N, CA, C and O atoms as a GROMACS GRO file, in nm:
protein
  464
    1MET      N    1   0.078  -0.141  -0.007
    1MET     CA    2  -0.002   0.010   0.006
    1MET      C    3   0.092   0.128  -0.016
    1MET      O    4   0.079   0.219  -0.098
    2GLN      N    5   0.197   0.107   0.084
    2GLN     CA    6   0.275   0.246   0.100
    2GLN      C    7   0.331   0.270  -0.050
    2GLN      O    8   0.320   0.386  -0.090
    3LEU      N    9   0.394   0.171  -0.141
    3LEU     CA   10   0.421   0.187  -0.286
    3LEU      C   11   0.328   0.280  -0.377
    3LEU      O   12   0.367   0.367  -0.454
    4HIS      N   13   0.193   0.240  -0.352
    4HIS     CA   14   0.103   0.292  -0.429
    4HIS      C   15   0.098   0.430  -0.389
    4HIS      O   16   0.119   0.516  -0.475
    5LEU      N   17   0.069   0.471  -0.251
    5LEU     CA   18   0.070   0.614  -0.201
    5LEU      C   19   0.190   0.690  -0.244
    5LEU      O   20   0.172   0.809  -0.269
    6LEU      N   21   0.314   0.642  -0.258
    6LEU     CA   22   0.436   0.724  -0.263
    6LEU      C   23   0.424   0.759  -0.432
    6LEU      O   24   0.449   0.870  -0.480
    7GLY      N   25   0.381   0.639  -0.512
    7GLY     CA   26   0.360   0.658  -0.645
    7GLY      C   27   0.257   0.783  -0.675
    7GLY      O   28   0.292   0.872  -0.753
    8GLN      N   29   0.163   0.786  -0.627
    8GLN     CA   30   0.058   0.907  -0.634
    8GLN      C   31   0.121   1.039  -0.593
    8GLN      O   32   0.101   1.147  -0.650
    9ARG      N   33   0.192   1.020  -0.496
    9ARG     CA   34   0.258   1.151  -0.462
    9ARG      C   35   0.368   1.207  -0.570
    9ARG      O   36   0.391   1.326  -0.592
   10LEU      N   37   0.429   1.101  -0.632
   10LEU     CA   38   0.522   1.144  -0.754
   10LEU      C   39   0.448   1.228  -0.849
   10LEU      O   40   0.500   1.328  -0.899
   11TRP      N   41   0.313   1.186  -0.879
   11TRP     CA   42   0.271   1.275  -1.007
   11TRP      C   43   0.178   1.381  -0.944
   11TRP      O   44   0.120   1.458  -1.021
   12ARG      N   45   0.159   1.391  -0.817
   12ARG     CA   46   0.070   1.487  -0.777
   12ARG      C   47   0.154   1.612  -0.705
   12ARG      O   48   0.104   1.698  -0.632
   13THR      N   49   0.267   1.604  -0.736
   13THR     CA   50   0.338   1.726  -0.670
   13THR      C   51   0.484   1.739  -0.753
   13THR      O   52   0.530   1.652  -0.827
   14LYS      N   53   0.542   1.865  -0.725
   14LYS     CA   54   0.614   1.918  -0.813
   14LYS      C   55   0.749   1.982  -0.737
   14LYS      O   56   0.748   1.995  -0.614
   15GLY      N   57   0.862   2.020  -0.814
   15GLY     CA   58   0.964   2.081  -0.758
   15GLY      C   59   1.034   1.986  -0.643
   15GLY      O   60   1.061   1.867  -0.657
   16GLU      N   61   1.055   2.067  -0.529
   16GLU     CA   62   1.127   1.997  -0.407
   16GLU      C   63   1.052   1.894  -0.342
   16GLU      O   64   1.106   1.790  -0.304
   17GLU      N   65   0.920   1.921  -0.325
   17GLU     CA   66   0.820   1.829  -0.277
   17GLU      C   67   0.837   1.692  -0.357
   17GLU      O   68   0.855   1.588  -0.293
   18GLN      N   69   0.833   1.690  -0.475
   18GLN     CA   70   0.842   1.575  -0.574
   18GLN      C   71   0.963   1.521  -0.563
   18GLN      O   72   0.966   1.398  -0.573
   19GLU      N   73   1.072   1.583  -0.544
   19GLU     CA   74   1.201   1.545  -0.522
   19GLU      C   75   1.225   1.459  -0.394
   19GLU      O   76   1.294   1.358  -0.389
   20ALA      N   77   1.150   1.521  -0.284
   20ALA     CA   78   1.153   1.435  -0.160
   20ALA      C   79   1.077   1.328  -0.160
   20ALA      O   80   1.102   1.239  -0.079
   21ASN      N   81   0.955   1.313  -0.264
   21ASN     CA   82   0.864   1.212  -0.273
   21ASN      C   83   0.941   1.108  -0.348
   21ASN      O   84   0.924   0.992  -0.310
   22LYS      N   85   1.038   1.132  -0.463
   22LYS     CA   86   1.088   1.041  -0.558
   22LYS      C   87   1.201   0.983  -0.459
   22LYS      O   88   1.229   0.863  -0.462
   23LYS      N   89   1.260   1.067  -0.377
   23LYS     CA   90   1.365   0.991  -0.298
   23LYS      C   91   1.301   0.855  -0.209
   23LYS      O   92   1.350   0.742  -0.200
   24GLU      N   93   1.180   0.909  -0.151
   24GLU     CA   94   1.112   0.811  -0.057
   24GLU      C   95   1.071   0.705  -0.134
   24GLU      O   96   1.080   0.593  -0.084
   25TYR      N   97   1.025   0.719  -0.254
   25TYR     CA   98   0.970   0.603  -0.332
   25TYR      C   99   1.088   0.520  -0.384
   25TYR      O  100   1.076   0.398  -0.391
   26ILE      N  101   1.202   0.581  -0.421
   26ILE     CA  102   1.314   0.502  -0.457
   26ILE      C  103   1.346   0.392  -0.342
   26ILE      O  104   1.346   0.270  -0.362
   27GLU      N  105   1.374   0.457  -0.216
   27GLU     CA  106   1.389   0.393  -0.094
   27GLU      C  107   1.317   0.294  -0.088
   27GLU      O  108   1.376   0.186  -0.081
   28CYS      N  109   1.184   0.291  -0.087
   28CYS     CA  110   1.114   0.172  -0.103
   28CYS      C  111   1.115   0.074  -0.193
   28CYS      O  112   1.090  -0.040  -0.154
   29LEU      N  113   1.144   0.099  -0.328
   29LEU     CA  114   1.185   0.035  -0.411
   29LEU      C  115   1.302  -0.057  -0.409
   29LEU      O  116   1.298  -0.168  -0.462
   30LYS      N  117   1.413  -0.008  -0.343
   30LYS     CA  118   1.534  -0.044  -0.312
   30LYS      C  119   1.511  -0.153  -0.193
   30LYS      O  120   1.598  -0.240  -0.190
   31LEU      N  121   1.405  -0.162  -0.092
   31LEU     CA  122   1.377  -0.212   0.014
   31LEU      C  123   1.334  -0.330  -0.056
   31LEU      O  124   1.385  -0.437  -0.022
   32LEU      N  125   1.246  -0.329  -0.150
   32LEU     CA  126   1.174  -0.446  -0.216
   32LEU      C  127   1.308  -0.524  -0.301
   32LEU      O  128   1.322  -0.646  -0.293
   33GLU      N  129   1.391  -0.451  -0.370
   33GLU     CA  130   1.474  -0.512  -0.435
   33GLU      C  131   1.589  -0.600  -0.338
   33GLU      O  132   1.648  -0.702  -0.371
   34GLY      N  133   1.597  -0.540  -0.232
   34GLY     CA  134   1.690  -0.596  -0.134
   34GLY      C  135   1.618  -0.725  -0.066
   34GLY      O  136   1.689  -0.796   0.004
   35GLU      N  137   1.503  -0.754  -0.079
   35GLU     CA  138   1.429  -0.863  -0.050
   35GLU      C  139   1.444  -0.961  -0.180
   35GLU      O  140   1.468  -1.080  -0.155
   36LEU      N  141   1.436  -0.934  -0.274
   36LEU     CA  142   1.461  -1.018  -0.390
   36LEU      C  143   1.606  -1.076  -0.411
   36LEU      O  144   1.637  -1.186  -0.455
   37GLY      N  145   1.693  -0.968  -0.365
   37GLY     CA  146   1.826  -1.016  -0.370
   37GLY      C  147   1.866  -1.080  -0.487
   37GLY      O  148   1.841  -1.018  -0.590
   38ASP      N  149   1.916  -1.180  -0.498
   38ASP     CA  150   1.984  -1.237  -0.629
   38ASP      C  151   1.891  -1.362  -0.672
   38ASP      O  152   1.919  -1.436  -0.766
   39LYS      N  153   1.773  -1.375  -0.588
   39LYS     CA  154   1.684  -1.484  -0.642
   39LYS      C  155   1.596  -1.456  -0.753
   39LYS      O  156   1.531  -1.352  -0.746
   40PRO      N  157   1.583  -1.524  -0.849
   40PRO     CA  158   1.496  -1.507  -0.954
   40PRO      C  159   1.344  -1.456  -0.942
   40PRO      O  160   1.293  -1.395  -1.036
   41ASN      N  161   1.277  -1.481  -0.833
   41ASN     CA  162   1.150  -1.450  -0.782
   41ASN      C  163   1.166  -1.402  -0.639
   41ASN      O  164   1.266  -1.408  -0.567
   42PHE      N  165   1.066  -1.362  -0.616
   42PHE     CA  166   1.058  -1.320  -0.432
   42PHE      C  167   1.055  -1.446  -0.376
   42PHE      O  168   1.130  -1.464  -0.280
   43GLY      N  169   0.979  -1.543  -0.416
   43GLY     CA  170   0.972  -1.689  -0.318
   43GLY      C  171   1.093  -1.782  -0.373
   43GLY      O  172   1.104  -1.900  -0.340
   44GLY      N  173   1.176  -1.720  -0.455
   44GLY     CA  174   1.291  -1.815  -0.467
   44GLY      C  175   1.290  -1.855  -0.603
   44GLY      O  176   1.286  -1.767  -0.689
   45GLU      N  177   1.293  -1.982  -0.637
   45GLU     CA  178   1.288  -2.016  -0.778
   45GLU      C  179   1.180  -2.016  -0.844
   45GLU      O  180   1.185  -2.012  -0.967
   46ASN      N  181   1.030  -2.022  -0.762
   46ASN     CA  182   0.936  -2.025  -0.803
   46ASN      C  183   0.828  -1.921  -0.824
   46ASN      O  184   0.767  -1.899  -0.719
   47PHE      N  185   0.791  -1.856  -0.919
   47PHE     CA  186   0.699  -1.734  -0.926
   47PHE      C  187   0.575  -1.741  -0.823
   47PHE      O  188   0.504  -1.840  -0.843
   48GLY      N  189   0.544  -1.678  -0.742
   48GLY     CA  190   0.463  -1.705  -0.624
   48GLY      C  191   0.390  -1.579  -0.603
   48GLY      O  192   0.376  -1.493  -0.690
   49PHE      N  193   0.336  -1.573  -0.458
   49PHE     CA  194   0.240  -1.483  -0.403
   49PHE      C  195   0.285  -1.338  -0.435
   49PHE      O  196   0.215  -1.270  -0.510
   50VAL      N  197   0.378  -1.297  -0.391
   50VAL     CA  198   0.463  -1.158  -0.378
   50VAL      C  199   0.466  -1.130  -0.526
   50VAL      O  200   0.411  -1.028  -0.568
   51ASP      N  201   0.528  -1.216  -0.611
   51ASP     CA  202   0.559  -1.190  -0.746
   51ASP      C  203   0.415  -1.143  -0.813
   51ASP      O  204   0.408  -1.038  -0.876
   52VAL      N  205   0.305  -1.227  -0.795
   52VAL     CA  206   0.185  -1.202  -0.854
   52VAL      C  207   0.118  -1.064  -0.817
   52VAL      O  208   0.046  -0.996  -0.891
   53ASN      N  209   0.155  -1.037  -0.693
   53ASN     CA  210   0.078  -0.904  -0.643
   53ASN      C  211   0.122  -0.797  -0.678
   53ASN      O  212   0.053  -0.694  -0.682
   54LEU      N  213   0.287  -0.806  -0.721
   54LEU     CA  214   0.379  -0.696  -0.738
   54LEU      C  215   0.363  -0.684  -0.894
   54LEU      O  216   0.389  -0.567  -0.926
   55MET      N  217   0.338  -0.744  -0.979
   55MET     CA  218   0.347  -0.743  -1.133
   55MET      C  219   0.256  -0.642  -1.189
   55MET      O  220   0.295  -0.558  -1.270
   56PRO      N  221   0.104  -0.651  -1.135
   56PRO     CA  222   0.036  -0.526  -1.181
   56PRO      C  223   0.078  -0.397  -1.155
   56PRO      O  224   0.036  -0.304  -1.223
   57TYR      N  225   0.168  -0.378  -1.051
   57TYR     CA  226   0.193  -0.260  -1.021
   57TYR      C  227   0.312  -0.207  -1.121
   57TYR      O  228   0.335  -0.088  -1.143
   58PHE      N  229   0.381  -0.316  -1.177
   58PHE     CA  230   0.492  -0.297  -1.283
   58PHE      C  231   0.453  -0.202  -1.394
   58PHE      O  232   0.531  -0.115  -1.433
   59SER      N  233   0.326  -0.219  -1.448
   59SER     CA  234   0.299  -0.133  -1.561
   59SER      C  235   0.281   0.007  -1.520
   59SER      O  236   0.263   0.090  -1.610
   60TRP      N  237   0.284   0.052  -1.381
   60TRP     CA  238   0.273   0.191  -1.356
   60TRP      C  239   0.422   0.258  -1.326
   60TRP      O  240   0.438   0.378  -1.307
   61LEU      N  241   0.534   0.156  -1.325
   61LEU     CA  242   0.648   0.226  -1.314
   61LEU      C  243   0.710   0.314  -1.434
   61LEU      O  244   0.799   0.397  -1.419
   62TYR      N  245   0.662   0.288  -1.526
   62TYR     CA  246   0.664   0.364  -1.668
   62TYR      C  247   0.599   0.514  -1.659
   62TYR      O  248   0.662   0.612  -1.701
   63VAL      N  249   0.503   0.523  -1.618
   63VAL     CA  250   0.408   0.645  -1.568
   63VAL      C  251   0.500   0.728  -1.469
   63VAL      O  252   0.550   0.839  -1.489
   64PHE      N  253   0.509   0.653  -1.367
   64PHE     CA  254   0.600   0.724  -1.266
   64PHE      C  255   0.734   0.764  -1.303
   64PHE      O  256   0.772   0.866  -1.246
   65GLU      N  257   0.820   0.709  -1.386
   65GLU     CA  258   0.936   0.730  -1.435
   65GLU      C  259   0.912   0.870  -1.532
   65GLU      O  260   1.003   0.953  -1.527
   66ILE      N  261   0.805   0.896  -1.611
   66ILE     CA  262   0.782   0.979  -1.668
   66ILE      C  263   0.744   1.122  -1.613
   66ILE      O  264   0.794   1.228  -1.651
   67ALA      N  265   0.638   1.105  -1.506
   67ALA     CA  266   0.610   1.182  -1.424
   67ALA      C  267   0.690   1.270  -1.342
   67ALA      O  268   0.679   1.391  -1.320
   68ALA      N  269   0.782   1.176  -1.297
   68ALA     CA  270   0.886   1.243  -1.200
   68ALA      C  271   1.038   1.238  -1.281
   68ALA      O  272   1.145   1.244  -1.220
   69ASN      N  273   1.029   1.230  -1.385
   69ASN     CA  274   1.181   1.231  -1.476
   69ASN      C  275   1.284   1.156  -1.404
   69ASN      O  276   1.377   1.216  -1.350
   70PHE      N  277   1.273   1.024  -1.399
   70PHE     CA  278   1.366   0.946  -1.344
   70PHE      C  279   1.393   0.798  -1.392
   70PHE      O  280   1.306   0.757  -1.469
   71SER      N  281   1.465   0.734  -1.371
   71SER     CA  282   1.494   0.577  -1.411
   71SER      C  283   1.493   0.495  -1.313
   71SER      O  284   1.593   0.485  -1.241
   72ILE      N  285   1.402   0.433  -1.295
   72ILE     CA  286   1.381   0.314  -1.194
   72ILE      C  287   1.502   0.212  -1.237
   72ILE      O  288   1.571   0.163  -1.147
   73GLU      N  289   1.526   0.183  -1.361
   73GLU     CA  290   1.600   0.083  -1.377
   73GLU      C  291   1.768   0.114  -1.360
   73GLU      O  292   1.852   0.025  -1.348
   74ALA      N  293   1.796   0.249  -1.360
   74ALA     CA  294   1.906   0.319  -1.308
   74ALA      C  295   1.926   0.290  -1.139
   74ALA      O  296   2.033   0.250  -1.094
   75GLU      N  297   1.821   0.313  -1.065
   75GLU     CA  298   1.812   0.296  -0.927
   75GLU      C  299   1.803   0.155  -0.893
   75GLU      O  300   1.888   0.115  -0.814
   76CYS      N  301   1.722   0.075  -0.935
   76CYS     CA  302   1.698  -0.079  -0.897
   76CYS      C  303   1.709  -0.157  -1.020
   76CYS      O  304   1.604  -0.190  -1.074
   77PRO      N  305   1.832  -0.196  -1.078
   77PRO     CA  306   1.852  -0.273  -1.195
   77PRO      C  307   1.782  -0.418  -1.144
   77PRO      O  308   1.698  -0.467  -1.219
   78LYS      N  309   1.806  -0.466  -1.054
   78LYS     CA  310   1.774  -0.616  -1.031
   78LYS      C  311   1.605  -0.606  -1.010
   78LYS      O  312   1.544  -0.707  -1.047
   79LEU      N  313   1.530  -0.508  -0.961
   79LEU     CA  314   1.403  -0.499  -0.980
   79LEU      C  315   1.359  -0.514  -1.114
   79LEU      O  316   1.291  -0.611  -1.147
   80ILE      N  317   1.400  -0.413  -1.205
   80ILE     CA  318   1.342  -0.432  -1.328
   80ILE      C  319   1.401  -0.550  -1.413
   80ILE      O  320   1.330  -0.592  -1.505
   81THR      N  321   1.521  -0.607  -1.393
   81THR     CA  322   1.534  -0.734  -1.449
   81THR      C  323   1.436  -0.855  -1.404
   81THR      O  324   1.398  -0.943  -1.482
   82TRP      N  325   1.404  -0.849  -1.279
   82TRP     CA  326   1.289  -0.945  -1.237
   82TRP      C  327   1.176  -0.917  -1.315
   82TRP      O  328   1.131  -1.006  -1.387
   83ALA      N  329   1.116  -0.794  -1.310
   83ALA     CA  330   0.993  -0.742  -1.383
   83ALA      C  331   0.984  -0.800  -1.512
   83ALA      O  332   0.881  -0.857  -1.546
   84LYS      N  333   1.095  -0.789  -1.599
   84LYS     CA  334   1.087  -0.801  -1.750
   84LYS      C  335   1.125  -0.982  -1.742
   84LYS      O  336   1.109  -1.041  -1.849
   85ARG      N  337   1.163  -1.050  -1.649
   85ARG     CA  338   1.153  -1.197  -1.648
   85ARG      C  339   1.015  -1.224  -1.632
   85ARG      O  340   0.959  -1.304  -1.706
   86CYS      N  341   0.953  -1.160  -1.534
   86CYS     CA  342   0.806  -1.191  -1.529
   86CYS      C  343   0.714  -1.164  -1.638
   86CYS      O  344   0.606  -1.219  -1.654
   87MET      N  345   0.766  -1.073  -1.712
   87MET     CA  346   0.679  -1.032  -1.845
   87MET      C  347   0.719  -1.120  -1.940
   87MET      O  348   0.677  -1.094  -2.053
   88GLU      N  349   0.804  -1.239  -1.927
   88GLU     CA  350   0.824  -1.317  -2.047
   88GLU      C  351   0.731  -1.433  -2.020
   88GLU      O  352   0.724  -1.530  -2.094
   89LYS      N  353   0.654  -1.417  -1.900
   89LYS     CA  354   0.532  -1.558  -1.886
   89LYS      C  355   0.420  -1.485  -1.965
   89LYS      O  356   0.384  -1.367  -1.954
   90GLU      N  357   0.380  -1.568  -2.037
   90GLU     CA  358   0.260  -1.532  -2.111
   90GLU      C  359   0.131  -1.485  -2.029
   90GLU      O  360   0.048  -1.402  -2.067
   91SER      N  361   0.130  -1.557  -1.905
   91SER     CA  362   0.001  -1.554  -1.832
   91SER      C  363   0.016  -1.424  -1.748
   91SER      O  364  -0.079  -1.378  -1.684
   92VAL      N  365   0.153  -1.359  -1.748
   92VAL     CA  366   0.185  -1.220  -1.677
   92VAL      C  367   0.149  -1.120  -1.789
   92VAL      O  368   0.061  -1.036  -1.771
   93SER      N  369   0.219  -1.130  -1.906
   93SER     CA  370   0.218  -1.028  -2.009
   93SER      C  371   0.071  -1.024  -2.064
   93SER      O  372   0.040  -0.911  -2.100
   94THR      N  373  -0.015  -1.106  -2.079
   94THR     CA  374  -0.128  -1.094  -2.135
   94THR      C  375  -0.221  -1.040  -2.045
   94THR      O  376  -0.316  -0.976  -2.091
   95SER      N  377  -0.209  -1.057  -1.919
   95SER     CA  378  -0.300  -0.995  -1.823
   95SER      C  379  -0.280  -0.847  -1.757
   95SER      O  380  -0.347  -0.803  -1.663
   96LEU      N  381  -0.168  -0.773  -1.830
   96LEU     CA  382  -0.131  -0.641  -1.779
   96LEU      C  383  -0.162  -0.555  -1.877
   96LEU      O  384  -0.163  -0.598  -1.992
   97PRO      N  385  -0.189  -0.426  -1.854
   97PRO     CA  386  -0.237  -0.322  -1.963
   97PRO      C  387  -0.094  -0.294  -2.032
   97PRO      O  388   0.016  -0.334  -1.993
   98ASP      N  389  -0.124  -0.221  -2.135
   98ASP     CA  390  -0.012  -0.176  -2.236
   98ASP      C  391   0.027  -0.045  -2.152
   98ASP      O  392  -0.052   0.034  -2.100
   99ARG      N  393   0.168  -0.041  -2.151
   99ARG     CA  394   0.225   0.076  -2.058
   99ARG      C  395   0.180   0.205  -2.135
   99ARG      O  396   0.132   0.296  -2.068
  100GLN      N  397   0.192   0.220  -2.274
  100GLN     CA  398   0.136   0.356  -2.341
  100GLN      C  399  -0.016   0.390  -2.313
  100GLN      O  400  -0.056   0.506  -2.307
  101LYS      N  401  -0.104   0.272  -2.296
  101LYS     CA  402  -0.243   0.290  -2.281
  101LYS      C  403  -0.249   0.370  -2.147
  101LYS      O  404  -0.311   0.475  -2.129
  102LEU      N  405  -0.167   0.293  -2.048
  102LEU     CA  406  -0.182   0.334  -1.924
  102LEU      C  407  -0.139   0.468  -1.896
  102LEU      O  408  -0.202   0.544  -1.823
  103TYR      N  409  -0.018   0.501  -1.962
  103TYR     CA  410   0.020   0.645  -1.966
  103TYR      C  411  -0.070   0.738  -2.011
  103TYR      O  412  -0.075   0.847  -1.954
  104ASP      N  413  -0.148   0.712  -2.113
  104ASP     CA  414  -0.267   0.788  -2.171
  104ASP      C  415  -0.371   0.794  -2.062
  104ASP      O  416  -0.428   0.901  -2.039
  105PHE      N  417  -0.394   0.700  -2.003
  105PHE     CA  418  -0.496   0.711  -1.891
  105PHE      C  419  -0.450   0.779  -1.774
  105PHE      O  420  -0.536   0.818  -1.695
  106PHE      N  421  -0.326   0.801  -1.748
  106PHE     CA  422  -0.278   0.868  -1.642
  106PHE      C  423  -0.278   1.017  -1.672
  106PHE      O  424  -0.303   1.097  -1.582
  107LEU      N  425  -0.251   1.056  -1.798
  107LEU     CA  426  -0.280   1.179  -1.852
  107LEU      C  427  -0.417   1.247  -1.830
  107LEU      O  428  -0.428   1.364  -1.793
  108GLN      N  429  -0.524   1.161  -1.856
  108GLN     CA  430  -0.657   1.190  -1.815
  108GLN      C  431  -0.703   1.211  -1.683
  108GLN      O  432  -0.789   1.294  -1.654
  109LEU      N  433  -0.634   1.122  -1.590
  109LEU     CA  434  -0.634   1.128  -1.452
  109LEU      C  435  -0.554   1.251  -1.397
  109LEU      O  436  -0.589   1.301  -1.290
  110LYS      N  437  -0.458   1.297  -1.462
  110LYS     CA  438  -0.417   1.423  -1.406
  110LYS      C  439  -0.515   1.530  -1.430
  110LYS      O  440  -0.530   1.614  -1.341
  111LYS      N  441  -0.595   1.539  -1.559
  111LYS     CA  442  -0.674   1.649  -1.587
  111LYS      C  443  -0.798   1.633  -1.495
  111LYS      O  444  -0.856   1.737  -1.462
  112TRP      N  445  -0.846   1.510  -1.451
  112TRP     CA  446  -0.969   1.498  -1.383
  112TRP      C  447  -0.945   1.553  -1.219
  112TRP      O  448  -1.034   1.589  -1.142
  113HIS      N  449  -0.799   1.548  -1.193
  113HIS     CA  450  -0.761   1.590  -1.052
  113HIS      C  451  -0.725   1.740  -1.077
  113HIS      O  452  -0.700   1.797  -0.970
  114GLY      N  453  -0.716   1.827  -1.197
  114GLY     CA  454  -0.684   1.930  -1.209
  114GLY      C  455  -0.530   1.974  -1.184
  114GLY      O  456  -0.494   2.077  -1.127
  115ILE      N  457  -0.458   1.884  -1.234
  115ILE     CA  458  -0.309   1.874  -1.203
  115ILE      C  459  -0.230   1.904  -1.368
  115ILE      O  460  -0.238   1.829  -1.465
  116GLU      N  461  -0.176   1.998  -1.361
  116GLU     CA  462  -0.098   2.039  -1.498
  116GLU      C  463   0.043   1.948  -1.489
  116GLU      O  464   0.127   1.956  -1.578
   0.00000   0.00000   0.00000
């Protein structure tokens, strides 16, 4: 839940406030990356509960990178490698929204909230 709230703060803020939120968001992602470690999945060799629950969030990473002008892959390369590996599973890739369509939705969401 904290990851979701931090993500919202990334696109709802600007300037110094956004930079502070970005730092906190990256710290949260690094915590996840630390839990992943060198394992192929959060549960080890098998794609499991944590992986299944985090993958829908992966689609939003692209939106947050653009909104806050930073690279998650530069900050958390193991996490992005994990997400790309998960996307190789047909059951995952076919169940998640297209990143560009999600970004288009995000732009509408900003308009609805009156955020430029």
